[in-house]
C-alpha positions in Angstrom: -8.9 -1.7 -6.8 -5.3 -2.4 -7.9 -6.3 -4.5 -10.8 -8.7 -1.8 -12.0 -5.8 0.5 -12.4 -3.8 -2.3 -14.2 -1.2 -2.7 -11.4 0.4 -6.1 -11.3 0.5 -7.5 -7.8 4.1 -8.6 -7.3 3.8 -10.0 -3.8 0.9 -10.9 -1.5 1.6 -12.1 2.0 -0.7 -12.9 4.9 0.8 -13.0 8.4 -1.2 -15.5 10.4 0.2 -14.3 13.8 -0.8 -10.6 13.3 -3.6 -11.1 10.7 -2.0 -8.5 8.5 -1.9 -8.6 4.7 1.0 -7.1 2.9 0.7 -6.2 -0.8 3.5 -5.1 -3.1 2.2 -3.8 -6.5 3.8 -2.2 -9.4 7.2 -0.6 -9.0 7.0 0.9 -5.5 3.4 0.6 -4.2 3.3 -1.1 -0.8 0.0 -1.5 1.1 -0.8 -3.0 4.5 -4.3 -4.2 5.4 -5.0 -4.9 9.0 -7.5 -7.4 10.5 -10.2 -4.7 10.6 -9.9 -4.2 6.8 -8.3 -0.8 7.2 -5.5 -0.2 4.7 -2.6 2.2 4.5 0.4 2.8 2.3 3.7 1.6 3.7 6.7 3.9 3.2 10.3 2.8 3.2 11.0 4.3 6.6 8.7 1.8 8.3 10.5 -1.3 7.0 
């Protein structure tokens, strides 16, 4: 979906211990995908 909107994926990380995917795209777009495939936006307060 991100590439369809022409957002560059700046950082992609998979945490093997928690099975969570972290994606940083564009200027400020941060997304977390859990092991169930559910995704949500991450805001700065959660960091």
